[in-house]
N, C-alpha and C positions, 0 to 999 in steps of 0.2 A: 528298300530300306537304306541301302548304301547311298543311293542318290539323294535321299533326304538328309542323311548324315553329311554327305559332301556339300550339299547346299548350305547347311548350318556351318560347316567348316569355313566357308568363305566369309561368313559374317562374324564368326567367333573364333579367334585364334587359338583357344584352348581345347577345341573339340576337333578330333581327327579320326578318320577311319583308317584301318590298317591298309598299308600299301607297300609294295615292293619297289625300292629305289635301286637302280643299277648304276654304279659308279666305277670308274677305273680310268686307265690311260687311254688316250686316243688310239683308235684302230686296233683294239684288243678284243673285239667280239661282243660288246655290250648289247648292241642292237640284235645281233644273231641270237644271243641268249634270250632276249625278249620275244623274238620270233618263235623260238622253240617253246617258250612258256605259254604264249598266247595263241599260236597258230595263225597269226596275222602277219602278212608280208609287209616289211618295212623297207625304206629306201636302202639300196646297196650300191656299192661301187668303190672305185679307187678314191683315196684321199678322205678328207673329213666329210661325213654325211650328216651326222647329228650336230646341228649348229644352234638349235634352240631346244629347250626342254620339251619333251613330249609326254603328256599325261594321258595314258591310255586306260580307259575304264571299260572293262569287259562286263557286259550285262546280258541277262536272258531276254530274248525277244518275247514280247507279250502278244504280238499280232501275227505270229507265224512266219514272218519274213526275216531275212538276215541282211543287215545293212550297217552303215556307220554314219555318225554325225561328226563333222569336224568344224572347229571354231578356234578363235584366238582368245585366250583369257583376257578379260577386261575390255573387250571390244563389243560394241553394241550390235554388230551384225548378227543375225540369227545363224545358228549352225546350218551347214550345208549337208544335205543327205546324199551319200555316195554309196556305190556298191563296194563290197569287200575287195573285189579285184582292183578297184581304183585307189585303195588306201595308200600304197607306196608312192604312186605318182602324185596324188593330191598332197601328201605330207611334203614331198619334194617341192611342189608348187608353192605351198603356203610358207615353207621355210625360205624359199627364194624371195618371196614377197616381204617377209619380215626382216631377214638378215642380208638381203641382197644376193646378187647372182655370183658374187665372188665367194670367199671363204670366211666371211665375218661370223662371229659368234655373238648372239644377242640373248638377253634374258627376257624373252617374250614367249611364254609357253603356248604350245598348241594343245588344245583339248580334243581328244579323239574318243568318242563313245562307240564301242562296237557291240552290236546287238546280234546274238546268234541263238539258235535253238539249243536247249539243254546246256546253257552256259552258266557256270558258277560266277558269282560276282567277285571281281578281282580288279584292283587298280595297280598299274605298273607305270613306273616313271623312268624314262630314258633321258639321260643327261649328256651334254657334250663331253667328250673325253678330255681328261686332264692332259695338258701339254705345257711345256716350258719354252717352246720355240715357236714363234709366229711364222706362218707360211706366207708365201706371196699371196696377196689379195686380202690378208687380214690387216685391218687398219690400226692395230695396236701392237706394241712390242710384246715380246714373250712373257715378261714379268706381269704386265697388266692383263694379258690374256689368261695367264694362270690364276691371278687373283679373281678375275671375273668368274671363271669356271669353279674355283674352290668356293666362292661365295654362294653360287647357285647350289652346289653340292651340299654345303652345310645347311642351307635353308630347307632343302627337301629331306635331308637325313635327320634334322634336328628333332622333329616330333617323336616321342617315344613309341608311337604306333608304327613307325617306319621300320620295315625289315630291309636291311642294307645288304645288297649283293655286290661285293667288291670283285670285279673281274680283273685278274692279273694273268700274265703269261710268263 
């Protein structure tokens, strides 16, 4: 049912299903919180890791197998089927393809559908952390980077069906 609602959501801006949107400053544990909520390993490491929005849809597997489908929103390529163990590395790979190998932030969402046995339907959105200072390898100044990330955050938080988790330290 959620998949049908989400499909309608893309076509009709006024229809949205409930989703949890995680926002906050850069490197303050947003992705770690999503890992804890979802049980799905996400990219980890030093410096900025979430450089594009990640829309993670948790769904119950109907065929008895556990797997994930990864794609880029708005691109015509079919989703790639991957194992759950490969999610973190594949998200890293797709992020590098979209945003470059440096530290650039882009508004090009990755869609990740995770199918597991006995999984409740839930949509989680991981956004790049808010920062006011550009780092080496980011092709914009700090103010422009902050505006880009705030614009993304507002867009994902705007629908009234969004539950916003603000991660602060």
